[in-house]
mmJSON file of the N, C-alpha and C atoms, coordinates in Angstrom:
{"data_MODEL":{"atom_site":{
"group_PDB":["ATOM","ATOM","ATOM","ATOM","ATOM","ATOM","ATOM","ATOM","ATOM","ATOM","ATOM","ATOM","ATOM","ATOM","ATOM","ATOM","ATOM","ATOM","ATOM","ATOM","ATOM","ATOM","ATOM","ATOM","ATOM","ATOM","ATOM","ATOM","ATOM","ATOM","ATOM","ATOM","ATOM","ATOM","ATOM","ATOM","ATOM","ATOM","ATOM","ATOM","ATOM","ATOM","ATOM","ATOM","ATOM","ATOM","ATOM","ATOM","ATOM","ATOM","ATOM","ATOM","ATOM","ATOM","ATOM","ATOM","ATOM","ATOM","ATOM","ATOM","ATOM","ATOM","ATOM","ATOM","ATOM","ATOM","ATOM","ATOM","ATOM","ATOM","ATOM","ATOM","ATOM","ATOM","ATOM","ATOM","ATOM","ATOM","ATOM","ATOM","ATOM","ATOM","ATOM","ATOM","ATOM","ATOM","ATOM","ATOM","ATOM","ATOM","ATOM","ATOM","ATOM","ATOM","ATOM","ATOM","ATOM","ATOM","ATOM","ATOM","ATOM","ATOM","ATOM","ATOM","ATOM","ATOM","ATOM","ATOM","ATOM","ATOM","ATOM","ATOM","ATOM","ATOM","ATOM","ATOM","ATOM","ATOM","ATOM","ATOM","ATOM","ATOM","ATOM","ATOM","ATOM","ATOM","ATOM","ATOM","ATOM","ATOM","ATOM","ATOM","ATOM","ATOM","ATOM","ATOM","ATOM","ATOM","ATOM","ATOM","ATOM","ATOM","ATOM","ATOM","ATOM","ATOM","ATOM","ATOM","ATOM","ATOM","ATOM","ATOM","ATOM","ATOM","ATOM","ATOM","ATOM","ATOM","ATOM","ATOM","ATOM","ATOM","ATOM","ATOM","ATOM","ATOM","ATOM","ATOM","ATOM","ATOM","ATOM","ATOM","ATOM","ATOM","ATOM","ATOM","ATOM","ATOM","ATOM","ATOM","ATOM","ATOM","ATOM","ATOM","ATOM","ATOM","ATOM","ATOM","ATOM","ATOM","ATOM","ATOM","ATOM","ATOM","ATOM","ATOM","ATOM","ATOM"],
"id":[1,2,3,4,5,6,7,8,9,10,11,12,13,14,15,16,17,18,19,20,21,22,23,24,25,26,27,28,29,30,31,32,33,34,35,36,37,38,39,40,41,42,43,44,45,46,47,48,49,50,51,52,53,54,55,56,57,58,59,60,61,62,63,64,65,66,67,68,69,70,71,72,73,74,75,76,77,78,79,80,81,82,83,84,85,86,87,88,89,90,91,92,93,94,95,96,97,98,99,100,101,102,103,104,105,106,107,108,109,110,111,112,113,114,115,116,117,118,119,120,121,122,123,124,125,126,127,128,129,130,131,132,133,134,135,136,137,138,139,140,141,142,143,144,145,146,147,148,149,150,151,152,153,154,155,156,157,158,159,160,161,162,163,164,165,166,167,168,169,170,171,172,173,174,175,176,177,178,179,180,181,182,183,184,185,186,187,188,189,190,191,192,193,194,195,196,197,198],
"type_symbol":["N","C","C","N","C","C","N","C","C","N","C","C","N","C","C","N","C","C","N","C","C","N","C","C","N","C","C","N","C","C","N","C","C","N","C","C","N","C","C","N","C","C","N","C","C","N","C","C","N","C","C","N","C","C","N","C","C","N","C","C","N","C","C","N","C","C","N","C","C","N","C","C","N","C","C","N","C","C","N","C","C","N","C","C","N","C","C","N","C","C","N","C","C","N","C","C","N","C","C","N","C","C","N","C","C","N","C","C","N","C","C","N","C","C","N","C","C","N","C","C","N","C","C","N","C","C","N","C","C","N","C","C","N","C","C","N","C","C","N","C","C","N","C","C","N","C","C","N","C","C","N","C","C","N","C","C","N","C","C","N","C","C","N","C","C","N","C","C","N","C","C","N","C","C","N","C","C","N","C","C","N","C","C","N","C","C","N","C","C","N","C","C","N","C","C","N","C","C"],
"label_atom_id":["N","CA","C","N","CA","C","N","CA","C","N","CA","C","N","CA","C","N","CA","C","N","CA","C","N","CA","C","N","CA","C","N","CA","C","N","CA","C","N","CA","C","N","CA","C","N","CA","C","N","CA","C","N","CA","C","N","CA","C","N","CA","C","N","CA","C","N","CA","C","N","CA","C","N","CA","C","N","CA","C","N","CA","C","N","CA","C","N","CA","C","N","CA","C","N","CA","C","N","CA","C","N","CA","C","N","CA","C","N","CA","C","N","CA","C","N","CA","C","N","CA","C","N","CA","C","N","CA","C","N","CA","C","N","CA","C","N","CA","C","N","CA","C","N","CA","C","N","CA","C","N","CA","C","N","CA","C","N","CA","C","N","CA","C","N","CA","C","N","CA","C","N","CA","C","N","CA","C","N","CA","C","N","CA","C","N","CA","C","N","CA","C","N","CA","C","N","CA","C","N","CA","C","N","CA","C","N","CA","C","N","CA","C","N","CA","C","N","CA","C","N","CA","C","N","CA","C","N","CA","C"],
"label_alt_id":[null,null,null,null,null,null,null,null,null,null,null,null,null,null,null,null,null,null,null,null,null,null,null,null,null,null,null,null,null,null,null,null,null,null,null,null,null,null,null,null,null,null,null,null,null,null,null,null,null,null,null,null,null,null,null,null,null,null,null,null,null,null,null,null,null,null,null,null,null,null,null,null,null,null,null,null,null,null,null,null,null,null,null,null,null,null,null,null,null,null,null,null,null,null,null,null,null,null,null,null,null,null,null,null,null,null,null,null,null,null,null,null,null,null,null,null,null,null,null,null,null,null,null,null,null,null,null,null,null,null,null,null,null,null,null,null,null,null,null,null,null,null,null,null,null,null,null,null,null,null,null,null,null,null,null,null,null,null,null,null,null,null,null,null,null,null,null,null,null,null,null,null,null,null,null,null,null,null,null,null,null,null,null,null,null,null,null,null,null,null,null,null,null,null,null,null,null,null],
"label_comp_id":["MET","MET","MET","GLY","GLY","GLY","ALA","ALA","ALA","GLU","GLU","GLU","GLN","GLN","GLN","THR","THR","THR","GLU","GLU","GLU","HIS","HIS","HIS","PHE","PHE","PHE","ARG","ARG","ARG","GLU","GLU","GLU","ILE","ILE","ILE","LEU","LEU","LEU","ASN","ASN","ASN","ALA","ALA","ALA","TRP","TRP","TRP","LYS","LYS","LYS","ARG","ARG","ARG","ASP","ASP","ASP","LEU","LEU","LEU","MET","MET","MET","GLU","GLU","GLU","GLU","GLU","GLU","VAL","VAL","VAL","ASP","ASP","ASP","ARG","ARG","ARG","THR","THR","THR","VAL","VAL","VAL","HIS","HIS","HIS","HIS","HIS","HIS","MET","MET","MET","GLN","GLN","GLN","ASP","ASP","ASP","GLU","GLU","GLU","ALA","ALA","ALA","SER","SER","SER","ASN","ASN","ASN","PHE","PHE","PHE","PRO","PRO","PRO","ASP","ASP","ASP","PRO","PRO","PRO","SER","SER","SER","ASP","ASP","ASP","ARG","ARG","ARG","ALA","ALA","ALA","SER","SER","SER","GLN","GLN","GLN","GLU","GLU","GLU","GLU","GLU","GLU","GLU","GLU","GLU","PHE","PHE","PHE","ALA","ALA","ALA","LEU","LEU","LEU","GLU","GLU","GLU","LEU","LEU","LEU","ARG","ARG","ARG","THR","THR","THR","ARG","ARG","ARG","ASP","ASP","ASP","GLN","GLN","GLN","ARG","ARG","ARG","LYS","LYS","LYS","LYS","LYS","LYS","ILE","ILE","ILE","ASN","ASN","ASN","PRO","PRO","PRO"],
"label_asym_id":["A","A","A","A","A","A","A","A","A","A","A","A","A","A","A","A","A","A","A","A","A","A","A","A","A","A","A","A","A","A","A","A","A","A","A","A","A","A","A","A","A","A","A","A","A","A","A","A","A","A","A","A","A","A","A","A","A","A","A","A","A","A","A","A","A","A","A","A","A","A","A","A","A","A","A","A","A","A","A","A","A","A","A","A","A","A","A","A","A","A","A","A","A","A","A","A","A","A","A","A","A","A","A","A","A","A","A","A","A","A","A","A","A","A","A","A","A","A","A","A","A","A","A","A","A","A","A","A","A","A","A","A","A","A","A","A","A","A","A","A","A","A","A","A","A","A","A","A","A","A","A","A","A","A","A","A","A","A","A","A","A","A","A","A","A","A","A","A","A","A","A","A","A","A","A","A","A","A","A","A","A","A","A","A","A","A","A","A","A","A","A","A","A","A","A","A","A","A"],
"label_entity_id":["1","1","1","1","1","1","1","1","1","1","1","1","1","1","1","1","1","1","1","1","1","1","1","1","1","1","1","1","1","1","1","1","1","1","1","1","1","1","1","1","1","1","1","1","1","1","1","1","1","1","1","1","1","1","1","1","1","1","1","1","1","1","1","1","1","1","1","1","1","1","1","1","1","1","1","1","1","1","1","1","1","1","1","1","1","1","1","1","1","1","1","1","1","1","1","1","1","1","1","1","1","1","1","1","1","1","1","1","1","1","1","1","1","1","1","1","1","1","1","1","1","1","1","1","1","1","1","1","1","1","1","1","1","1","1","1","1","1","1","1","1","1","1","1","1","1","1","1","1","1","1","1","1","1","1","1","1","1","1","1","1","1","1","1","1","1","1","1","1","1","1","1","1","1","1","1","1","1","1","1","1","1","1","1","1","1","1","1","1","1","1","1","1","1","1","1","1","1"],
"label_seq_id":[1,1,1,2,2,2,3,3,3,4,4,4,5,5,5,6,6,6,7,7,7,8,8,8,9,9,9,10,10,10,11,11,11,12,12,12,13,13,13,14,14,14,15,15,15,16,16,16,17,17,17,18,18,18,19,19,19,20,20,20,21,21,21,22,22,22,23,23,23,24,24,24,25,25,25,26,26,26,27,27,27,28,28,28,29,29,29,30,30,30,31,31,31,32,32,32,33,33,33,34,34,34,35,35,35,36,36,36,37,37,37,38,38,38,39,39,39,40,40,40,41,41,41,42,42,42,43,43,43,44,44,44,45,45,45,46,46,46,47,47,47,48,48,48,49,49,49,50,50,50,51,51,51,52,52,52,53,53,53,54,54,54,55,55,55,56,56,56,57,57,57,58,58,58,59,59,59,60,60,60,61,61,61,62,62,62,63,63,63,64,64,64,65,65,65,66,66,66],
"pdbx_PDB_ins_code":[null,null,null,null,null,null,null,null,null,null,null,null,null,null,null,null,null,null,null,null,null,null,null,null,null,null,null,null,null,null,null,null,null,null,null,null,null,null,null,null,null,null,null,null,null,null,null,null,null,null,null,null,null,null,null,null,null,null,null,null,null,null,null,null,null,null,null,null,null,null,null,null,null,null,null,null,null,null,null,null,null,null,null,null,null,null,null,null,null,null,null,null,null,null,null,null,null,null,null,null,null,null,null,null,null,null,null,null,null,null,null,null,null,null,null,null,null,null,null,null,null,null,null,null,null,null,null,null,null,null,null,null,null,null,null,null,null,null,null,null,null,null,null,null,null,null,null,null,null,null,null,null,null,null,null,null,null,null,null,null,null,null,null,null,null,null,null,null,null,null,null,null,null,null,null,null,null,null,null,null,null,null,null,null,null,null,null,null,null,null,null,null,null,null,null,null,null,null],
"Cartn_x":[44.458,43.755,43.817,44.036,43.411,42.423,42.044,40.62,40.424,41.022,41.296,41.33,41.868,41.33,39.876,39.405,38.34,36.907,37.221,36.538,36.483,37.477,37.807,36.651,37.136,36.336,34.823,34.967,32.894,32.691,33.244,32.739,32.681,33.775,33.409,32.264,31.892,30.568,29.614,29.151,27.85,27.866,28.538,28.704,28.204,28.65,28.232,26.57,26.326,25.255,23.921,24.395,23.475,23.065,24.24,24.336,23.019,23.682,23.097,20.81,20.688,19.317,18.928,20.038,19.034,18.688,19.548,19.027,17.833,18.153,16.916,15.615,15.379,14.355,13.877,15.103,14.647,14.048,14.445,14.415,12.359,12.168,10.847,10.109,10.472,9.388,9.41,10.24,10.153,9.048,9.236,8.142,7.213,6.773,5.703,4.703,5.645,4.815,4.578,5.2,4.807,3.967,3.678,3.033,1.581,1.148,-0.688,-1.234,-2.427,-3.084,-3.842,-2.861,-3.671,-4.696,-5.589,-6.656,-6.077,-5.254,-5.177,-3.748,-3.882,-2.657,-1.28,-1.307,-0.106,0.28,-0.749,0.051,0.62,-0.006,0.716,1.976,2.378,3.554,4.349,4.127,4.949,5.675,4.628,4.983,5.859,5.693,6.532,7.565,8.466,9.453,10.129,9.47,10.216,10.732,10.207,10.498,12.001,11.432,12.794,13.966,14.051,14.813,15.784,14.849,15.118,15.788,15.465,16.801,17.657,17.622,18.844,19.891,19.548,20.293,21.05,20.094,20.406,21.75,21.183,22.532,24.046,23.276,25.033,25.47,24.748,25.519,26.217,25.852,26.866,27.559,27.549,28.929,29.909,29.316,30.46,30.819,29.867,30.653,30.604,31.14,30.755,30.558],
"Cartn_y":[15.208,13.7,13.62,12.484,11.942,11.157,11.239,10.876,9.066,8.588,7.245,7.598,7.976,7.835,8.698,9.489,10.032,9.241,8.317,7.189,6.415,5.71,4.85,5.534,6.634,7.193,7.456,7.791,7.716,6.518,5.412,3.976,3.882,4.2,3.74,4.653,6.085,7.047,5.99,6.033,5.449,4.067,3.393,1.832,2.079,3.399,3.431,4.136,5.0,5.681,4.715,3.538,2.181,1.336,1.537,0.765,1.969,2.929,3.836,4.374,3.538,4.256,2.463,1.309,0.224,0.333,0.79,0.756,1.713,2.739,3.6,3.175,2.141,1.664,0.665,-0.724,-1.483,-0.924,0.288,0.868,1.454,2.413,2.228,1.399,0.585,-0.716,-1.224,-1.389,-2.274,-1.324,0.371,0.952,0.789,0.934,0.647,-0.524,-1.517,-2.688,-2.619,-1.838,-2.251,-0.991,-0.168,1.361,0.599,0.768,0.667,2.202,2.415,3.651,3.121,3.802,3.254,4.242,3.989,4.756,5.395,4.806,4.708,5.684,7.019,7.621,7.275,6.023,5.881,4.394,3.913,2.989,3.532,4.676,5.623,6.042,6.51,7.138,6.243,4.659,3.718,2.939,3.185,2.991,3.758,5.122,6.418,5.976,6.077,5.593,4.362,3.42,2.133,2.503,3.23,3.775,4.697,5.569,6.449,5.548,4.505,3.612,2.647,2.19,1.794,2.568,3.821,4.619,5.472,5.245,5.779,4.607,3.222,1.707,2.337,2.091,2.098,3.128,4.209,5.575,4.902,4.468,4.25,2.842,1.938,0.948,1.353,2.695,3.431,3.88,4.414,5.533,4.129,3.202,2.13,1.455,1.051,0.048,0.953,2.418,2.936,2.082],
"Cartn_z":[-25.789,-25.635,-27.411,-27.516,-28.742,-28.935,-30.994,-30.885,-30.446,-30.474,-29.951,-28.538,-27.537,-26.354,-25.849,-26.9,-26.448,-26.722,-27.514,-27.685,-27.091,-26.031,-25.447,-24.202,-23.889,-22.191,-22.882,-23.873,-24.337,-24.396,-24.532,-24.469,-22.797,-21.886,-20.705,-19.943,-20.071,-19.848,-20.38,-21.53,-21.987,-21.468,-20.825,-20.372,-19.158,-17.93,-16.654,-17.032,-18.297,-18.131,-18.035,-19.069,-19.388,-17.755,-17.145,-16.443,-15.165,-14.975,-13.992,-14.517,-15.571,-16.462,-16.379,-16.159,-15.706,-14.25,-13.662,-12.15,-11.663,-12.413,-12.052,-12.32,-13.581,-14.237,-13.348,-12.766,-11.861,-10.682,-9.999,-9.019,-9.195,-9.95,-10.734,-10.674,-11.125,-11.479,-10.287,-9.175,-7.877,-7.049,-7.342,-6.47,-7.075,-8.35,-8.925,-8.486,-8.704,-8.167,-6.867,-5.595,-4.242,-4.184,-4.539,-4.986,-4.715,-3.337,-3.119,-2.548,-2.818,-2.04,-1.032,0.551,1.587,1.851,2.054,2.827,4.065,4.767,6.377,6.018,6.647,6.58,7.169,7.833,8.613,7.511,7.149,6.015,4.862,4.026,3.481,3.944,4.938,5.733,5.783,6.293,6.505,4.781,3.621,2.618,1.741,1.941,1.814,2.553,3.738,4.382,3.98,3.774,3.107,1.726,0.744,-0.751,-0.193,0.605,1.092,1.504,2.087,2.48,1.515,0.615,-0.377,-1.583,-1.369,-2.473,-1.748,-0.28,0.438,0.155,0.527,0.41,-1.175,-2.476,-3.547,-3.851,-2.93,-3.317,-2.476,-1.213,-0.914,-1.17,-2.017,-2.265,-3.911,-4.481,-5.537,-5.168,-3.841,-3.558,-3.071,-2.641,-2.376,-3.436,-4.067,-5.426,-6.574,-6.899,-8.087,-9.767],
"occupancy":[1.0,1.0,1.0,1.0,1.0,1.0,1.0,1.0,1.0,1.0,1.0,1.0,1.0,1.0,1.0,1.0,1.0,1.0,1.0,1.0,1.0,1.0,1.0,1.0,1.0,1.0,1.0,1.0,1.0,1.0,1.0,1.0,1.0,1.0,1.0,1.0,1.0,1.0,1.0,1.0,1.0,1.0,1.0,1.0,1.0,1.0,1.0,1.0,1.0,1.0,1.0,1.0,1.0,1.0,1.0,1.0,1.0,1.0,1.0,1.0,1.0,1.0,1.0,1.0,1.0,1.0,1.0,1.0,1.0,1.0,1.0,1.0,1.0,1.0,1.0,1.0,1.0,1.0,1.0,1.0,1.0,1.0,1.0,1.0,1.0,1.0,1.0,1.0,1.0,1.0,1.0,1.0,1.0,1.0,1.0,1.0,1.0,1.0,1.0,1.0,1.0,1.0,1.0,1.0,1.0,1.0,1.0,1.0,1.0,1.0,1.0,1.0,1.0,1.0,1.0,1.0,1.0,1.0,1.0,1.0,1.0,1.0,1.0,1.0,1.0,1.0,1.0,1.0,1.0,1.0,1.0,1.0,1.0,1.0,1.0,1.0,1.0,1.0,1.0,1.0,1.0,1.0,1.0,1.0,1.0,1.0,1.0,1.0,1.0,1.0,1.0,1.0,1.0,1.0,1.0,1.0,1.0,1.0,1.0,1.0,1.0,1.0,1.0,1.0,1.0,1.0,1.0,1.0,1.0,1.0,1.0,1.0,1.0,1.0,1.0,1.0,1.0,1.0,1.0,1.0,1.0,1.0,1.0,1.0,1.0,1.0,1.0,1.0,1.0,1.0,1.0,1.0,1.0,1.0,1.0,1.0,1.0,1.0],
"B_iso_or_equiv":[0.0,0.0,0.0,0.0,0.0,0.0,0.0,0.0,0.0,0.0,0.0,0.0,0.0,0.0,0.0,0.0,0.0,0.0,0.0,0.0,0.0,0.0,0.0,0.0,0.0,0.0,0.0,0.0,0.0,0.0,0.0,0.0,0.0,0.0,0.0,0.0,0.0,0.0,0.0,0.0,0.0,0.0,0.0,0.0,0.0,0.0,0.0,0.0,0.0,0.0,0.0,0.0,0.0,0.0,0.0,0.0,0.0,0.0,0.0,0.0,0.0,0.0,0.0,0.0,0.0,0.0,0.0,0.0,0.0,0.0,0.0,0.0,0.0,0.0,0.0,0.0,0.0,0.0,0.0,0.0,0.0,0.0,0.0,0.0,0.0,0.0,0.0,0.0,0.0,0.0,0.0,0.0,0.0,0.0,0.0,0.0,0.0,0.0,0.0,0.0,0.0,0.0,0.0,0.0,0.0,0.0,0.0,0.0,0.0,0.0,0.0,0.0,0.0,0.0,0.0,0.0,0.0,0.0,0.0,0.0,0.0,0.0,0.0,0.0,0.0,0.0,0.0,0.0,0.0,0.0,0.0,0.0,0.0,0.0,0.0,0.0,0.0,0.0,0.0,0.0,0.0,0.0,0.0,0.0,0.0,0.0,0.0,0.0,0.0,0.0,0.0,0.0,0.0,0.0,0.0,0.0,0.0,0.0,0.0,0.0,0.0,0.0,0.0,0.0,0.0,0.0,0.0,0.0,0.0,0.0,0.0,0.0,0.0,0.0,0.0,0.0,0.0,0.0,0.0,0.0,0.0,0.0,0.0,0.0,0.0,0.0,0.0,0.0,0.0,0.0,0.0,0.0,0.0,0.0,0.0,0.0,0.0,0.0],
"pdbx_formal_charge":[null,null,null,null,null,null,null,null,null,null,null,null,null,null,null,null,null,null,null,null,null,null,null,null,null,null,null,null,null,null,null,null,null,null,null,null,null,null,null,null,null,null,null,null,null,null,null,null,null,null,null,null,null,null,null,null,null,null,null,null,null,null,null,null,null,null,null,null,null,null,null,null,null,null,null,null,null,null,null,null,null,null,null,null,null,null,null,null,null,null,null,null,null,null,null,null,null,null,null,null,null,null,null,null,null,null,null,null,null,null,null,null,null,null,null,null,null,null,null,null,null,null,null,null,null,null,null,null,null,null,null,null,null,null,null,null,null,null,null,null,null,null,null,null,null,null,null,null,null,null,null,null,null,null,null,null,null,null,null,null,null,null,null,null,null,null,null,null,null,null,null,null,null,null,null,null,null,null,null,null,null,null,null,null,null,null,null,null,null,null,null,null,null,null,null,null,null,null],
"auth_seq_id":[1,1,1,2,2,2,3,3,3,4,4,4,5,5,5,6,6,6,7,7,7,8,8,8,9,9,9,10,10,10,11,11,11,12,12,12,13,13,13,14,14,14,15,15,15,16,16,16,17,17,17,18,18,18,19,19,19,20,20,20,21,21,21,22,22,22,23,23,23,24,24,24,25,25,25,26,26,26,27,27,27,28,28,28,29,29,29,30,30,30,31,31,31,32,32,32,33,33,33,34,34,34,35,35,35,36,36,36,37,37,37,38,38,38,39,39,39,40,40,40,41,41,41,42,42,42,43,43,43,44,44,44,45,45,45,46,46,46,47,47,47,48,48,48,49,49,49,50,50,50,51,51,51,52,52,52,53,53,53,54,54,54,55,55,55,56,56,56,57,57,57,58,58,58,59,59,59,60,60,60,61,61,61,62,62,62,63,63,63,64,64,64,65,65,65,66,66,66],
"auth_comp_id":["MET","MET","MET","GLY","GLY","GLY","ALA","ALA","ALA","GLU","GLU","GLU","GLN","GLN","GLN","THR","THR","THR","GLU","GLU","GLU","HIS","HIS","HIS","PHE","PHE","PHE","ARG","ARG","ARG","GLU","GLU","GLU","ILE","ILE","ILE","LEU","LEU","LEU","ASN","ASN","ASN","ALA","ALA","ALA","TRP","TRP","TRP","LYS","LYS","LYS","ARG","ARG","ARG","ASP","ASP","ASP","LEU","LEU","LEU","MET","MET","MET","GLU","GLU","GLU","GLU","GLU","GLU","VAL","VAL","VAL","ASP","ASP","ASP","ARG","ARG","ARG","THR","THR","THR","VAL","VAL","VAL","HIS","HIS","HIS","HIS","HIS","HIS","MET","MET","MET","GLN","GLN","GLN","ASP","ASP","ASP","GLU","GLU","GLU","ALA","ALA","ALA","SER","SER","SER","ASN","ASN","ASN","PHE","PHE","PHE","PRO","PRO","PRO","ASP","ASP","ASP","PRO","PRO","PRO","SER","SER","SER","ASP","ASP","ASP","ARG","ARG","ARG","ALA","ALA","ALA","SER","SER","SER","GLN","GLN","GLN","GLU","GLU","GLU","GLU","GLU","GLU","GLU","GLU","GLU","PHE","PHE","PHE","ALA","ALA","ALA","LEU","LEU","LEU","GLU","GLU","GLU","LEU","LEU","LEU","ARG","ARG","ARG","THR","THR","THR","ARG","ARG","ARG","ASP","ASP","ASP","GLN","GLN","GLN","ARG","ARG","ARG","LYS","LYS","LYS","LYS","LYS","LYS","ILE","ILE","ILE","ASN","ASN","ASN","PRO","PRO","PRO"],
"auth_asym_id":["A","A","A","A","A","A","A","A","A","A","A","A","A","A","A","A","A","A","A","A","A","A","A","A","A","A","A","A","A","A","A","A","A","A","A","A","A","A","A","A","A","A","A","A","A","A","A","A","A","A","A","A","A","A","A","A","A","A","A","A","A","A","A","A","A","A","A","A","A","A","A","A","A","A","A","A","A","A","A","A","A","A","A","A","A","A","A","A","A","A","A","A","A","A","A","A","A","A","A","A","A","A","A","A","A","A","A","A","A","A","A","A","A","A","A","A","A","A","A","A","A","A","A","A","A","A","A","A","A","A","A","A","A","A","A","A","A","A","A","A","A","A","A","A","A","A","A","A","A","A","A","A","A","A","A","A","A","A","A","A","A","A","A","A","A","A","A","A","A","A","A","A","A","A","A","A","A","A","A","A","A","A","A","A","A","A","A","A","A","A","A","A","A","A","A","A","A","A"],
"auth_atom_id":["N","CA","C","N","CA","C","N","CA","C","N","CA","C","N","CA","C","N","CA","C","N","CA","C","N","CA","C","N","CA","C","N","CA","C","N","CA","C","N","CA","C","N","CA","C","N","CA","C","N","CA","C","N","CA","C","N","CA","C","N","CA","C","N","CA","C","N","CA","C","N","CA","C","N","CA","C","N","CA","C","N","CA","C","N","CA","C","N","CA","C","N","CA","C","N","CA","C","N","CA","C","N","CA","C","N","CA","C","N","CA","C","N","CA","C","N","CA","C","N","CA","C","N","CA","C","N","CA","C","N","CA","C","N","CA","C","N","CA","C","N","CA","C","N","CA","C","N","CA","C","N","CA","C","N","CA","C","N","CA","C","N","CA","C","N","CA","C","N","CA","C","N","CA","C","N","CA","C","N","CA","C","N","CA","C","N","CA","C","N","CA","C","N","CA","C","N","CA","C","N","CA","C","N","CA","C","N","CA","C","N","CA","C","N","CA","C","N","CA","C","N","CA","C","N","CA","C","N","CA","C"],
"pdbx_PDB_model_num":[1,1,1,1,1,1,1,1,1,1,1,1,1,1,1,1,1,1,1,1,1,1,1,1,1,1,1,1,1,1,1,1,1,1,1,1,1,1,1,1,1,1,1,1,1,1,1,1,1,1,1,1,1,1,1,1,1,1,1,1,1,1,1,1,1,1,1,1,1,1,1,1,1,1,1,1,1,1,1,1,1,1,1,1,1,1,1,1,1,1,1,1,1,1,1,1,1,1,1,1,1,1,1,1,1,1,1,1,1,1,1,1,1,1,1,1,1,1,1,1,1,1,1,1,1,1,1,1,1,1,1,1,1,1,1,1,1,1,1,1,1,1,1,1,1,1,1,1,1,1,1,1,1,1,1,1,1,1,1,1,1,1,1,1,1,1,1,1,1,1,1,1,1,1,1,1,1,1,1,1,1,1,1,1,1,1,1,1,1,1,1,1,1,1,1,1,1,1]
}}}
């Protein structure tokens, strides 16, 4: 592989990395905005389940639309 091809793929990978990091930032900010310190264990468990569902959904979306 020549230098031109190497640079081409480097640009593609860096763009992919930026997209992934932006998605991670959005997910983290969303979870921080929604996070609450519920005194009731049931409420906390519900919130954790919602977060887990959100992460699974985002993971599946990435697998379908890479």
